[in-house]
N, C-alpha and C positions, 0 to 999 in steps of 0.2 A: 471351399473357395480360396481361403485368404493363403492357405498352400501351397494351392494350383497357380495363382496369383506371385507369389513368391518363386514358387522354381520356373517360370515363364521367365522375370526379371532375372534369375541367378542363369537361365540358358540363352537369354538374350547376349549377356556380358560375355559368357564363355565363348558362344557362337563368333562373336563380333572377333577375339584374338582367330579363332580359326579361320575365318574368314579372312584374315589379314596374310596370316601363314598359308594357306589353300592358295592364293593368289599368287604369290611366288611360284607355287608348283605350277598352277596352271598355266602361266607365262610362259615358263620355259618350256611343257608339253606343248603347247600352241606353235612353237618357234621350230623348236630342235626334235617335236616326237621323244622325248627324253624325259624319265623319272629322275628329278635330281632328289635323292634319297639323302642327301648331306644336309639338305634343306633345314630340317629341324634342327642341326647342333650348330648353324649360324644362328641359332634362335635364341640355342644356348649360349653361345660366345658373348649375344650381343647383351645380355643379363646379366653375363657375368661380368665384363669391361664394365657398362654401367656401374654394377654394386662396387666394383674394385675401386669407379672414379667418385662414386659417393661416401665409400666408407673413407679413403683416403683425404677427402674435403672435410669431412664432416670431423677427422683426427687431427688435421691442420688449423682449423676454421669453426670451434665449434658453435659459433654462433651467428653462422652464415644462414640467411634468408635458405626456409627449407624448398621453396620453388626453383631458386636459382642454382643448389646444389643439384635436384634430380634435373634440371635442364642442363646443365653439365654433364650429368652421366648420361643421358641421351643423347645429345651431342657428340659425346665419345665414342658410342657405341654403332652409331650409325656410319660413321666414314669406316673405322675397323673393319666392320661386318660388309660395306661395299667393297672395298679392297680385297678384304678375305672372298666374296664371291668371284669377285675377277680373277683373282689368283686359281679357286678353283675352276673356270671356265678356260681360262687359258692355258693349263696345264695339265686338269685329269680329263677336259671334256673333247675340248679342239681338237687333238691329236687322233682323238679318237671317232669323227665323226664321221668316217665313210667306213668303219669297222663293222661289223655283222651287231645286231642290236644288243646281244648279252654281253657284250665285252664293256659300253660305257654303264650298263645297269649294277656289274658287278665292278667298275671302278667307282659307282657312287657309293656304293657298301661301303667299300674299303676306307673311301673319304670320310664316311660318315665314323667310322671306326677309329682312324687316327685322330679326328677332331674331340671325339673322346676319350679317348687315352691321353690327347695332348690337354686339353681341358683338367682332366683329373691329376696332370702332374702341374699343372699352373696352381690351380686353386685346390687340389686336396679334393678327399672323396667325400668329405661332411659339406651337412648342408650350410649356405651360405644363406642369414636371415636377413630382410630386407629392412632398413633402419626406418623408423617409427616417424617419419619425416612427413607424410599424408595426412590431409586433414580425417577426421573424423566422424565429419558431421553425417549426418541421415536425414531420410525422410517419409513418411509413411504415404503409401500410395492406392489405394482401393484393399487397403491392408497389409500391402507387402512393405515392407522394409528396404528401401533402396540408398546406398549411398552416396556419397559425393565422388568417391573413387570409381565408381559403376557408371556411372553418369560421364565421367569424363571419359570412360574408355569406351563406351558405345559412342558418344560425341564423335573423338578421335576418330573410329576406325571409323564412323561414314563420312565423315571429312576426307579423308583419305581413300577409301571408295572410290567417291564422288570426284577427287582430282584425279587419281588413277584413268578412270575410265573418260573422264575430258581429255587426257595427255596421249592417250589410245584411239579416242575417235576425234580428237580435234587439231590435234596438230601434227607437223613434218616426220616427226618422229613416231607418231602414234601410225602413221600412213605407214612408213617401212616398216614397222615390227607387224603389220598387216599385212603386207607384199611378203614378206620374208617368210611368213607363214604359211601364204598358200601355195608359196614355189621360189625356192632359194633362186633356183638358177634365172630364172624370169625374173628376178628381183636384179641380182645382177645383174642382166640384159640392160636391165632400166636405170643403171648409174647406183644402183642401191650398197654401201657398205656394209655388206652381209655381218662378215665379221665384227664389226662396230657395234649394229644393230645390237645382236646376239650379247657379246659383253657387257653393251648399257641395260639388257633386261635380265642377267644376273646380276647387277648392280643394283637394280629397282628393287628387284626381289628382295635381294638381302637388304636392303632399305628398311624393307618391309619388315621382314625379321628381326631387324634390331628392334626396331620398337614395339613389334611383338612380344617378343620375351622382356622385355621391362614392364611391359601389361602383365604378364603373365607369374612376373614375377614379385609384382608390384600386390597381384590380385591375391595370391596365393601366401606372401611375408615371405619367399623363400626363395633361392635356386639353388641346382645341382647339377655337377657336368653329365650327369644321366638325364635330367629333363627333357630335351629336346625330341629323346627315341620316340614317347610315348606323343609328346604333342606333332610332333612329326606325321607319326603313321596316322592320329587321326584329322590334319590338316590333310593330307595326301588323301583320307579315306569323306572328306569333304569336297574336294574337288572333285572324286569320280564320282559323288552321289550328284552332284550340280550339274556335270559334265562336263569332263577335263579340257582346255583348250579355250573355255568360254567364260568370260570372265565374271560375267553376272550369275552362272553357274556355280560357281565358284562362293560367292557373296553366301549364294541362297542357301548352299550346299554348307557351308559355314555356319548359318544361323539357325538352317535347319539340325544339324548334327549336335551344337549347342542346348538347342530345345529339347530335343528328344534325350539326350544325356541326363538334363536335371530335371524331367519328369518322371524318366526312369530312376533318379537315385531318390526322388521324392515319394512314389508310389512301389516302388520292388516290393521293400516289407509287407504291403497290405497286400500286393498279389499273389504274393508268397507265400504267407500266413506268417511273415518272419523268419522264413529259412533260409533266404539271401537279404544281404543286408544293403548300403548305399555304396557299397567298395565292389559291389555288383553293376552298377551303372554302366559300364562299358558295353555291357551284351546288349541293350538295346538299340544303343549305337551302331554297332557292326550287325544286327538284325535289319535295322532299318536298311542300313547300305545292302545288305546281300538280296531283300525284297526288291529295291529299287532296281537292281543291277540283273535279276530274275526278269521281271516285268518289262525295263526300259534298259537295254545291257550300254546304251549311250549318255545314261544320267537322266537327270530332271529336262535340262535345257541342251541336253546332245544334239540332236536333228537339228533344232536350228542351225547348229554351227555344220553340220551335213551337209543340208540345203542351201546357204551361203556359198561352198565350197563348189 
């Protein structure tokens, strides 16, 4: 039972990160019906920039408060990723809005490859360690060990998800986003600046990706130029699992995918008699995705979007 609770905690932490990245996918898809496969690389860039700033500050001011150093890294990563998201939308995707569906998809993959190689040239091929500046306190809950970092990740993710939901549902910008998602032509006739709304959507998604990048690098203790590929793939799977285009679906899909992956890592050895190890945990996550798509092709909450439209 203790193993189950521990893996459940680990899964909720991992799922919170997946959900943040998945929100970026689902926001862009909801408005443009475009899969931004470069979103995972934006997450990676955010982690790399934050680590570069943190390392520079610690080198120049070794006695600086850890919280301020971490905050400086996050505050540097967020605007950098927001600017990157705007540039990607403006340069790579906007000219292709009326092109066949395959063209922006290929462009997204190309942008992803460009960002990977740019990061490799700037930061190198080696893994970059996260400095040991975070608190290492832990708590025992129902036999499971919960660290302060895990609590912060889950709490911050919940706050961000709640804030994003309020933004979309309660603000003028959110109404413009929902109108653009339903019909760009009608939104333009009603006075909505569609180009601005789409750019802001990319900017908000990129800010979430930056925060998620710092979270995942802090959680695993390292970052790498290739880290965004698998993270982005899993976050995209989470968005599809919950119902892509639906904010609540992205959150639910991310949490479910994280829990399934963590439970799979904890029990795959017992289920296979030791034949497979925890490094095969992705099998469970993608198997769950396949099953959901077979029986509910629109995702767990996808039908709600279809009915609303």
